Biopython code that builds the backbone (N, CA, C, O; Angstrom):
import numpy as np
from Bio.PDB.StructureBuilder import StructureBuilder

atoms = [
    (1, "MET", "N", (57.297, -107.158, -3.261)),
    (1, "MET", "CA", (56.718, -106.666, -2.066)),
    (1, "MET", "C", (55.228, -107.044, -2.058)),
    (1, "MET", "O", (54.537, -106.884, -3.064)),
    (2, "LYS", "N", (54.748, -107.543, -0.925)),
    (2, "LYS", "CA", (53.324, -107.865, -0.818)),
    (2, "LYS", "C", (52.555, -106.707, -0.225)),
    (2, "LYS", "O", (53.062, -105.972, 0.622)),
    (3, "ASN", "N", (51.345, -106.558, -0.674)),
    (3, "ASN", "CA", (50.383, -105.610, -0.121)),
    (3, "ASN", "C", (49.298, -106.414, 0.591)),
    (3, "ASN", "O", (48.524, -107.090, -0.086)),
    (4, "LEU", "N", (49.204, -106.376, 1.882)),
    (4, "LEU", "CA", (48.199, -107.146, 2.661)),
    (4, "LEU", "C", (47.209, -106.187, 3.234)),
    (4, "LEU", "O", (47.587, -105.127, 3.732)),
    (5, "LYS", "N", (45.953, -106.531, 3.176)),
    (5, "LYS", "CA", (44.861, -105.683, 3.719)),
    (5, "LYS", "C", (44.069, -106.466, 4.750)),
    (5, "LYS", "O", (43.771, -107.650, 4.594)),
    (6, "PHE", "N", (43.745, -105.743, 5.810)),
    (6, "PHE", "CA", (43.036, -106.326, 6.977)),
    (6, "PHE", "C", (41.914, -105.398, 7.387)),
    (6, "PHE", "O", (42.059, -104.178, 7.313)),
    (7, "LYS", "N", (40.801, -105.956, 7.816)),
    (7, "LYS", "CA", (39.709, -105.202, 8.475)),
    (7, "LYS", "C", (40.016, -105.234, 9.942)),
    (7, "LYS", "O", (40.321, -106.286, 10.502)),
    (8, "THR", "N", (39.934, -104.031, 10.595)),
    (8, "THR", "CA", (40.282, -103.949, 12.031)),
    (8, "THR", "C", (39.238, -103.160, 12.787)),
    (8, "THR", "O", (38.287, -102.650, 12.195)),
    (9, "ASN", "N", (39.410, -103.056, 14.095)),
    (9, "ASN", "CA", (38.621, -102.116, 14.908)),
    (9, "ASN", "C", (39.505, -101.021, 15.522)),
    (9, "ASN", "O", (39.206, -100.481, 16.587)),
    (10, "ILE", "N", (40.595, -100.712, 14.820)),
    (10, "ILE", "CA", (41.482, -99.618, 15.208)),
    (10, "ILE", "C", (40.787, -98.324, 14.685)),
    (10, "ILE", "O", (40.795, -98.047, 13.486)),
    (11, "ASN", "N", (40.194, -97.551, 15.609)),
    (11, "ASN", "CA", (39.269, -96.509, 15.126)),
    (11, "ASN", "C", (39.625, -95.065, 15.546)),
    (11, "ASN", "O", (38.828, -94.155, 15.315)),
    (12, "CYS", "N", (40.757, -94.849, 16.131)),
    (12, "CYS", "CA", (41.118, -93.469, 16.510)),
    (12, "CYS", "C", (42.643, -93.336, 16.650)),
    (12, "CYS", "O", (43.373, -94.324, 16.574)),
    (13, "THR", "N", (43.104, -92.111, 16.854)),
    (13, "THR", "CA", (44.536, -91.892, 16.963)),
    (13, "THR", "C", (45.106, -92.504, 18.253)),
    (13, "THR", "O", (46.283, -92.862, 18.294)),
    (14, "GLY", "N", (44.286, -92.625, 19.300)),
    (14, "GLY", "CA", (44.700, -93.292, 20.475)),
    (14, "GLY", "C", (44.981, -94.762, 20.252)),
    (14, "GLY", "O", (45.939, -95.332, 20.774)),
    (15, "CYS", "N", (44.100, -95.357, 19.448)),
    (15, "CYS", "CA", (44.253, -96.779, 19.032)),
    (15, "CYS", "C", (45.533, -96.940, 18.248)),
    (15, "CYS", "O", (46.304, -97.875, 18.464)),
    (16, "LEU", "N", (45.742, -96.028, 17.349)),
    (16, "LEU", "CA", (46.961, -96.092, 16.480)),
    (16, "LEU", "C", (48.208, -96.050, 17.372)),
    (16, "LEU", "O", (49.168, -96.778, 17.119)),
    (17, "SER", "N", (48.205, -95.186, 18.435)),
    (17, "SER", "CA", (49.360, -95.067, 19.293)),
    (17, "SER", "C", (49.658, -96.390, 20.045)),
    (17, "SER", "O", (50.801, -96.657, 20.416)),
    (18, "LYS", "N", (48.622, -97.195, 20.256)),
    (18, "LYS", "CA", (48.821, -98.482, 20.928)),
    (18, "LYS", "C", (49.379, -99.531, 19.984)),
    (18, "LYS", "O", (50.220, -100.340, 20.378)),
    (19, "VAL", "N", (48.918, -99.523, 18.740)),
    (19, "VAL", "CA", (49.380, -100.563, 17.788)),
    (19, "VAL", "C", (50.695, -100.176, 17.067)),
    (19, "VAL", "O", (51.414, -101.044, 16.572)),
    (20, "SER", "N", (50.990, -98.878, 17.016)),
    (20, "SER", "CA", (52.168, -98.444, 16.273)),
    (20, "SER", "C", (53.450, -99.124, 16.685)),
    (20, "SER", "O", (54.193, -99.560, 15.807)),
    (21, "PRO", "N", (53.772, -99.249, 18.009)),
    (21, "PRO", "CA", (55.017, -99.896, 18.369)),
    (21, "PRO", "C", (55.075, -101.357, 17.918)),
    (21, "PRO", "O", (56.141, -101.843, 17.541)),
    (22, "GLN", "N", (53.942, -102.063, 17.953)),
    (22, "GLN", "CA", (53.946, -103.461, 17.520)),
    (22, "GLN", "C", (54.242, -103.559, 16.043)),
    (22, "GLN", "O", (55.077, -104.367, 15.637)),
    (23, "LEU", "N", (53.574, -102.753, 15.223)),
    (23, "LEU", "CA", (53.797, -102.845, 13.772)),
    (23, "LEU", "C", (55.166, -102.239, 13.363)),
    (23, "LEU", "O", (55.811, -102.732, 12.437)),
    (24, "ASN", "N", (55.589, -101.193, 14.045)),
    (24, "ASN", "CA", (56.901, -100.594, 13.713)),
    (24, "ASN", "C", (58.055, -101.537, 14.051)),
    (24, "ASN", "O", (59.106, -101.473, 13.413)),
    (25, "ASN", "N", (57.880, -102.401, 15.031)),
    (25, "ASN", "CA", (58.972, -103.304, 15.475)),
    (25, "ASN", "C", (58.899, -104.668, 14.769)),
    (25, "ASN", "O", (59.762, -105.521, 14.979)),
    (26, "GLU", "N", (57.885, -104.867, 13.946)),
    (26, "GLU", "CA", (57.753, -106.161, 13.259)),
    (26, "GLU", "C", (58.726, -106.182, 12.101)),
    (26, "GLU", "O", (58.633, -105.350, 11.199)),
    (27, "ASN", "N", (59.663, -107.126, 12.111)),
    (27, "ASN", "CA", (60.636, -107.264, 11.038)),
    (27, "ASN", "C", (59.953, -107.552, 9.724)),
    (27, "ASN", "O", (59.033, -108.369, 9.669)),
    (28, "GLY", "N", (60.386, -106.896, 8.663)),
    (28, "GLY", "CA", (59.839, -107.151, 7.348)),
    (28, "GLY", "C", (58.764, -106.192, 6.887)),
    (28, "GLY", "O", (58.479, -106.107, 5.692)),
    (29, "ILE", "N", (58.157, -105.463, 7.828)),
    (29, "ILE", "CA", (57.136, -104.453, 7.441)),
    (29, "ILE", "C", (57.874, -103.222, 6.953)),
    (29, "ILE", "O", (58.623, -102.582, 7.690)),
    (30, "GLU", "N", (57.634, -102.909, 5.670)),
    (30, "GLU", "CA", (58.227, -101.691, 5.106)),
    (30, "GLU", "C", (57.412, -100.480, 5.374)),
    (30, "GLU", "O", (57.954, -99.405, 5.633)),
    (31, "GLU", "N", (56.081, -100.629, 5.317)),
    (31, "GLU", "CA", (55.157, -99.480, 5.459)),
    (31, "GLU", "C", (53.794, -100.004, 5.868)),
    (31, "GLU", "O", (53.388, -101.084, 5.440)),
    (32, "TRP", "N", (53.081, -99.241, 6.699)),
    (32, "TRP", "CA", (51.719, -99.600, 7.032)),
    (32, "TRP", "C", (50.886, -98.380, 7.255)),
    (32, "TRP", "O", (51.417, -97.302, 7.519)),
    (33, "ASP", "N", (49.553, -98.530, 7.151)),
    (33, "ASP", "CA", (48.657, -97.430, 7.342)),
    (33, "ASP", "C", (47.256, -97.973, 7.672)),
    (33, "ASP", "O", (46.837, -99.015, 7.169)),
    (34, "VAL", "N", (46.563, -97.239, 8.521)),
    (34, "VAL", "CA", (45.163, -97.582, 8.828)),
    (34, "VAL", "C", (44.272, -96.448, 8.262)),
    (34, "VAL", "O", (44.518, -95.276, 8.548)),
    (35, "ASP", "N", (43.291, -96.777, 7.502)),
    (35, "ASP", "CA", (42.336, -95.793, 6.944)),
    (35, "ASP", "C", (41.223, -95.626, 7.978)),
    (35, "ASP", "O", (40.278, -96.415, 8.009)),
    (36, "LEU", "N", (41.334, -94.617, 8.807)),
    (36, "LEU", "CA", (40.374, -94.384, 9.868)),
    (36, "LEU", "C", (39.039, -93.846, 9.297)),
    (36, "LEU", "O", (38.016, -93.889, 9.979)),
    (37, "ASN", "N", (39.053, -93.344, 8.056)),
    (37, "ASN", "CA", (37.826, -92.846, 7.453)),
    (37, "ASN", "C", (36.967, -93.955, 6.828)),
    (37, "ASN", "O", (35.784, -93.758, 6.552)),
    (38, "ASN", "N", (37.583, -95.117, 6.612)),
    (38, "ASN", "CA", (36.824, -96.250, 6.063)),
    (38, "ASN", "C", (36.069, -96.933, 7.203)),
    (38, "ASN", "O", (36.628, -97.125, 8.283)),
    (39, "SER", "N", (34.824, -97.296, 6.978)),
    (39, "SER", "CA", (34.011, -97.929, 8.045)),
    (39, "SER", "C", (34.605, -99.249, 8.531)),
    (39, "SER", "O", (34.320, -99.680, 9.648)),
    (40, "GLN", "N", (35.438, -99.902, 7.694)),
    (40, "GLN", "CA", (36.054, -101.185, 8.131)),
    (40, "GLN", "C", (37.498, -100.973, 8.700)),
    (40, "GLN", "O", (38.202, -101.934, 9.009)),
    (41, "LYS", "N", (37.899, -99.695, 8.822)),
    (41, "LYS", "CA", (39.202, -99.385, 9.405)),
    (41, "LYS", "C", (40.308, -100.241, 8.814)),
    (41, "LYS", "O", (40.965, -101.003, 9.523)),
    (42, "ILE", "N", (40.509, -100.108, 7.487)),
    (42, "ILE", "CA", (41.396, -100.987, 6.756)),
    (42, "ILE", "C", (42.860, -100.695, 7.092)),
    (42, "ILE", "O", (43.322, -99.559, 6.979)),
    (43, "LEU", "N", (43.581, -101.741, 7.508)),
    (43, "LEU", "CA", (45.014, -101.736, 7.734)),
    (43, "LEU", "C", (45.633, -102.292, 6.476)),
    (43, "LEU", "O", (45.339, -103.416, 6.070)),
    (44, "THR", "N", (46.506, -101.488, 5.849)),
    (44, "THR", "CA", (47.281, -101.918, 4.676)),
    (44, "THR", "C", (48.727, -102.017, 5.112)),
    (44, "THR", "O", (49.278, -101.095, 5.715)),
    (45, "VAL", "N", (49.338, -103.161, 4.795)),
    (45, "VAL", "CA", (50.709, -103.438, 5.185)),
    (45, "VAL", "C", (51.496, -103.765, 3.896)),
    (45, "VAL", "O", (51.097, -104.622, 3.107)),
    (46, "LYS", "N", (52.620, -103.055, 3.710)),
    (46, "LYS", "CA", (53.534, -103.385, 2.612)),
    (46, "LYS", "C", (54.719, -104.113, 3.252)),
    (46, "LYS", "O", (55.394, -103.590, 4.140)),
    (47, "SER", "N", (54.947, -105.342, 2.768)),
    (47, "SER", "CA", (55.930, -106.157, 3.453)),
    (47, "SER", "C", (56.701, -107.038, 2.407)),
    (47, "SER", "O", (56.144, -107.478, 1.401)),
    (48, "ASN", "N", (57.968, -107.257, 2.699)),
    (48, "ASN", "CA", (58.781, -108.195, 1.898)),
    (48, "ASN", "C", (58.774, -109.571, 2.500)),
    (48, "ASN", "O", (58.830, -110.566, 1.776)),
    (49, "SER", "N", (58.707, -109.650, 3.802)),
    (49, "SER", "CA", (58.897, -110.978, 4.439)),
    (49, "SER", "C", (57.968, -111.287, 5.612)),
    (49, "SER", "O", (57.910, -112.447, 6.022)),
    (50, "THR", "N", (57.249, -110.338, 6.170)),
    (50, "THR", "CA", (56.409, -110.599, 7.289)),
    (50, "THR", "C", (55.183, -111.372, 6.845)),
    (50, "THR", "O", (54.538, -111.043, 5.849)),
    (51, "SER", "N", (54.876, -112.421, 7.619)),
    (51, "SER", "CA", (53.726, -113.277, 7.289)),
    (51, "SER", "C", (52.442, -112.606, 7.788)),
    (51, "SER", "O", (52.439, -111.744, 8.666)),
    (52, "GLU", "N", (51.353, -113.068, 7.163)),
    (52, "GLU", "CA", (50.036, -112.595, 7.575)),
    (52, "GLU", "C", (49.791, -112.936, 9.048)),
    (52, "GLU", "O", (49.196, -112.132, 9.766)),
    (53, "GLU", "N", (50.226, -114.087, 9.507)),
    (53, "GLU", "CA", (50.072, -114.551, 10.839)),
    (53, "GLU", "C", (50.793, -113.652, 11.841)),
    (53, "GLU", "O", (50.290, -113.376, 12.930)),
    (54, "ASP", "N", (51.991, -113.201, 11.443)),
    (54, "ASP", "CA", (52.782, -112.292, 12.330)),
    (54, "ASP", "C", (52.072, -110.947, 12.516)),
    (54, "ASP", "O", (52.048, -110.379, 13.608)),
    (55, "ILE", "N", (51.495, -110.458, 11.415)),
    (55, "ILE", "CA", (50.769, -109.179, 11.487)),
    (55, "ILE", "C", (49.534, -109.320, 12.370)),
    (55, "ILE", "O", (49.294, -108.477, 13.235)),
    (56, "VAL", "N", (48.743, -110.383, 12.160)),
    (56, "VAL", "CA", (47.550, -110.636, 12.983)),
    (56, "VAL", "C", (47.945, -110.750, 14.451)),
    (56, "VAL", "O", (47.295, -110.176, 15.325)),
    (57, "SER", "N", (48.985, -111.475, 14.706)),
    (57, "SER", "CA", (49.463, -111.651, 16.140)),
    (57, "SER", "C", (49.853, -110.320, 16.748)),
    (57, "SER", "O", (49.507, -110.037, 17.895)),
    (58, "ALA", "N", (50.573, -109.494, 15.991)),
    (58, "ALA", "CA", (51.043, -108.211, 16.531)),
    (58, "ALA", "C", (49.861, -107.304, 16.865)),
    (58, "ALA", "O", (49.883, -106.624, 17.891)),
    (59, "VAL", "N", (48.853, -107.283, 16.037)),
    (59, "VAL", "CA", (47.682, -106.416, 16.280)),
    (59, "VAL", "C", (46.819, -106.972, 17.406)),
    (59, "VAL", "O", (46.336, -106.197, 18.232)),
    (60, "LYS", "N", (46.604, -108.290, 17.472)),
    (60, "LYS", "CA", (45.829, -108.879, 18.551)),
    (60, "LYS", "C", (46.524, -108.773, 19.905)),
    (60, "LYS", "O", (45.880, -108.757, 20.954)),
    (61, "LYS", "N", (47.848, -108.703, 19.858)),
    (61, "LYS", "CA", (48.600, -108.625, 21.128)),
    (61, "LYS", "C", (48.238, -107.389, 21.922)),
    (61, "LYS", "O", (48.341, -107.409, 23.148)),
    (62, "VAL", "N", (47.815, -106.305, 21.272)),
    (62, "VAL", "CA", (47.457, -105.119, 21.960)),
    (62, "VAL", "C", (45.956, -104.925, 22.028)),
    (62, "VAL", "O", (45.483, -103.826, 22.318)),
    (63, "GLY", "N", (45.206, -105.975, 21.765)),
    (63, "GLY", "CA", (43.785, -106.013, 22.053)),
    (63, "GLY", "C", (42.847, -105.616, 20.930)),
    (63, "GLY", "O", (41.681, -105.314, 21.186)),
    (64, "PHE", "N", (43.323, -105.608, 19.692)),
    (64, "PHE", "CA", (42.408, -105.226, 18.593)),
    (64, "PHE", "C", (42.028, -106.437, 17.770)),
    (64, "PHE", "O", (42.744, -107.437, 17.705)),
    (65, "ASN", "N", (40.848, -106.303, 17.132)),
    (65, "ASN", "CA", (40.364, -107.336, 16.219)),
    (65, "ASN", "C", (40.974, -107.068, 14.835)),
    (65, "ASN", "O", (41.144, -105.923, 14.416)),
    (66, "ILE", "N", (41.292, -108.165, 14.149)),
    (66, "ILE", "CA", (41.876, -108.041, 12.801)),
    (66, "ILE", "C", (41.473, -109.271, 11.993)),
    (66, "ILE", "O", (41.480, -110.396, 12.492)),
    (67, "GLU", "N", (41.126, -109.026, 10.741)),
    (67, "GLU", "CA", (40.706, -110.086, 9.836)),
    (67, "GLU", "C", (41.211, -109.787, 8.441)),
    (67, "GLU", "O", (40.996, -108.690, 7.926)),
    (68, "ARG", "N", (41.883, -110.754, 7.817)),
    (68, "ARG", "CA", (42.451, -110.564, 6.464)),
    (68, "ARG", "C", (41.321, -110.346, 5.467)),
    (68, "ARG", "O", (40.283, -111.006, 5.508)),
    (69, "ILE", "N", (41.557, -109.421, 4.597)),
    (69, "ILE", "CA", (40.623, -109.177, 3.458)),
    (69, "ILE", "C", (41.283, -109.843, 2.244)),
    (69, "ILE", "O", (42.420, -109.518, 1.901)),
    (70, "VAL", "N", (40.604, -110.732, 1.622)),
    (70, "VAL", "CA", (41.151, -111.477, 0.477)),
    (70, "VAL", "C", (40.792, -110.812, -0.811)),
    (70, "VAL", "O", (41.165, -111.295, -1.880)),
]
sb = StructureBuilder()
sb.init_structure("model")
sb.init_model(0)
sb.init_chain("A")
sb.init_seg("    ")
for serial, (resi, resn, name, xyz) in enumerate(atoms, 1):
    if name == "N":
        sb.init_residue(resn, " ", resi, " ")
    sb.init_atom(name, np.array(xyz, "f"), 0.0, 1.0, " ", f" {name:<3s}", serial, name[0])
structure = sb.get_structure()
């Protein structure tokens, strides 16, 4: 299982409610979480098969910025 981390601008529970359907419906994502207390609003995704590009696309689709943390 891969652990992918991304810096985002998802900064409140309202934002989470917008992005949740996209990430919940993405095949291959086992678990995800956004650390709203972190200044970089870190999205952590645990996945077996979802690509980084698919995650970025899902988040951008609902209007949020996202950047992979290496």
